[in-house]
C-alpha positions, 0 to 999 in steps of 0.5 A: 499500500505504502504511501499512495494515499495519505497526502492524496497525490494529486496533480493539479495543473491550471490554465487562464486565457484572455479572449476577446469579445466582440466589444473588444473586451477581454473575457478570462477563461480559466481551466483546472485539471485534477488527477487523482490517485485514489488507491483501492480499498484495502482488506486488512484481512487480505494483505496482513497490515498490522501497525501504521499500515493497518492504520492507513488503510483504515483511513483509506478505506474511511475516506473511500466510504466517504466519497462513496456517501458523495456520489450516492447523495450526489445521484440522489435527486431527493437528497438534500445534503452533501456531505462533501465535508466528511473527509479531506478526500471529498473535499479535494474533489468537491469540484470534481463531484456536482460542480462545474466541472466534466469529470472523468473516472477511470476504474481499474480492475484485475482479472485475477480471480483472487481479487474478485471482490476487489472488483466487483466493489469497484465496477459498483462504485464506478456504476454509482459514478457514472450516474452523477450528472455535472453541467459544466457552465462559464463562470459569468458575472450575473451584471455582465450576463445581463449587460452582456444579454442588453447588449444582444436585444439592442443589437436585435432591435437596431436590426430590426428598426434598420429594417422597418425604415428601408421598408418604409422607404421603399414603400415611399418611394413607390408611392411617389414614384410615377405609375410606369405605362 
């Protein structure tokens, strides 16, 4: 088991990019990538862990159990409280599960017969996790959103007004021109 999970090994990277909009104002678009090795649930009876390793295995199992509870709560539409604060792991992954992100979970399985229980447990875990429905969206200040929507509406109204004026001018010019023979 080593120390694969004690400090929740994670590789986090980020990117920020300014994109100009149609008015010349820059929009800041940011991205973040978290890669986390969740290790596996450790069965002390199977691994023969004692002492410090047994304590680590217990902490790993508690964190994975807390993550399982978060996953169940996110999938259950009736649940009003998501227990993110139950472990460091769930707090770390709060943005990834149920947040404003795209999330991918890779389940590593073993074809070995002696790992049947762990493989089945992993498949159940992944099956629950796949039912989480995140809806990533671009974060924008509500005032900026409203301003942008108003600007779009004004643009549409100006186009409509210009079209109406053209039609009226065309009608007026047809009314003034002499009838053709």
